[in-house]
Phi, psi and omega in degrees: 000319179240178182248039177076017176079027180287141178279144178267348178205143180283138180216174182272164184279143178263170181288347183273358180097354178256198181246114183299137179063019177285160176244124187242155170260170179295327178301321180291315182296319184297336181292339185257067183232028183254170185299322182255018180202096188230117170245154171211166184242131175227120182052043177071002175266140182260129182236141174262106185253017186307307183277323185287338183305328180293337181259005181299121182303330180277356179109149181296317187292322182300312182287329180292333179297340181254013177298129181081010184232173173274114184256016186302308185291322176294321179300314180292326182289323186270347185240112182292338180230077184302326181297323178294321182288339182302331182295333177282337183277332186306313180292345183265352183292128179237354180164200180212168178288147175297151182302328182282351182274142177289161180290337178239150181276074179195181188293334178216158182290150177288154175292141184256175173092004182264127180266122178233071184281099195255059171257001176054238182288353180268017185252016184282314183257156178290325179273125181300328183300316180293323176301315181295319181298311181292326178296315179296322179295314184292308185282335180270298185286328182263344182237340180080019181249194183239126179296317180293322177297317179297315179301318182301315179287314187296316182292323177296318180298314181287332179288320182221068183296134176062029176253119180303141178073355179239327177261110182297341181288343178252015173273097188266005176055036178068005179281325177228157169244133187234158180078196179255343185269307183301317179301318180292319178299315179296319181295315180297321181277002180058038177273121183217079174282331181220161174284081190298335180289353175247012187295332178292343179268325182263358182304310184281356174266339185245310186296291184301318182296331186258344189299299182280313183297330185243295189297310181295322180297318178296315179299316182297313180297317179298318181295316183292319182283320181292328180264003182054044182272076186288335178294310178295325178297319179295317177299316181295316181294331179295329177294310183292325176298314179296319182297309184289330176294328181278321190256333182300322178298335182265319187247355184078173183293311181294320178296322178293321177296318179296320180295312182292328177294320179293319178297317178296324178299313178293318180299323182295319176299314179298316183298314180297316182299314185288319187274331186258345183295338182264356186235319182300324179286353186266180181296126177234119190208177173284173182303125179243000179053049176284160172291163189303311184295313181298320180297316181294317183284331178285341182255001187227139174220164175264157171253138186310141183285139170203163180301320180292314181299318179298315182289313187293325183262001183063033181070012176278002168292344171268062187291327178299311179295325179296320180288326182277326182226069186293340180270356180284139175306134190297330182289351178269354183299322181292336175282324182283330188307313180299327179290318179294318178300316180296321179294319178296318178296322180298323183255014178057043177256127182301131175235108194243146171236128183220173174249156182279124176199139176258004185297317182298317179296321178296320178295322178297318178297315182299316180295316180291323181294323185269330192239357183237000000 
């Protein structure tokens, strides 16, 4: 695909450590995909983000996931005002792709024209500042969580859905094995932290009850203290202060703790069902450097429509439409779905509806553990 990163013209060195106005091939760009050496491509321009990545407002990990890759579509999806962000990119510019190189690092260019504006709940107002303020109020004061922690997880998930080591939502901490690849890898290596061939039976006894009440709470506290995020900590503490002031006079301290624990327990079951039913049944693998559209559709499926599913999931059972048009009102997804399905059929792109189950992954682990 490339010619070993050979320059087509001699130029002077830039302050970023690269060669200003240089012309690079994909082979050259791909070499810079390490923690202390990160290049990426946006609109065919090559940027050295090695030092700046630590100051990236969206987080170090999100931008690092695209080191050595074309980040154009992710850049457009995550930034509502790309022209404004360009001023931060100018000092990082070290060159551009050679004319003979494709826009994407693969055998053919990705399909264009798909809008994936991935600010989620931060897309209500035109000004990002107002989005952030209301987001912190809702998730902090009304939920007791951290806005920055949520953004950190959420943006990684949407940037690299169902990619091991990049999507935090598929980091199962050895409690479960998911997809078709991880179970076989664990089985061949004889890794057995849990009886994975029964994971479809113990999933709802272990996963949902512990996710929000235990795992997320530990993660949130660790994130706020390790990053010295005192603003989010103040928002979170305001929730608990308000809660105990309201309920402690009626139920006492222990009764209030028991009540909120039970509510979190119920909330955790709902959260797991709504957020994972569209992703766990899909392809979960290591980084394959797919184009943006293929990556999103291979990691996302819909759950069959019903009045209960629509109500219970807030119309997020139409996850494909949600990923493609995240700013659209959720009640319109069922109107949009037939159009998206028809478009996928026209271009031979898989459009899938599945049910949530870990049984297949558990069976794959069992077969590999015993026979490979």
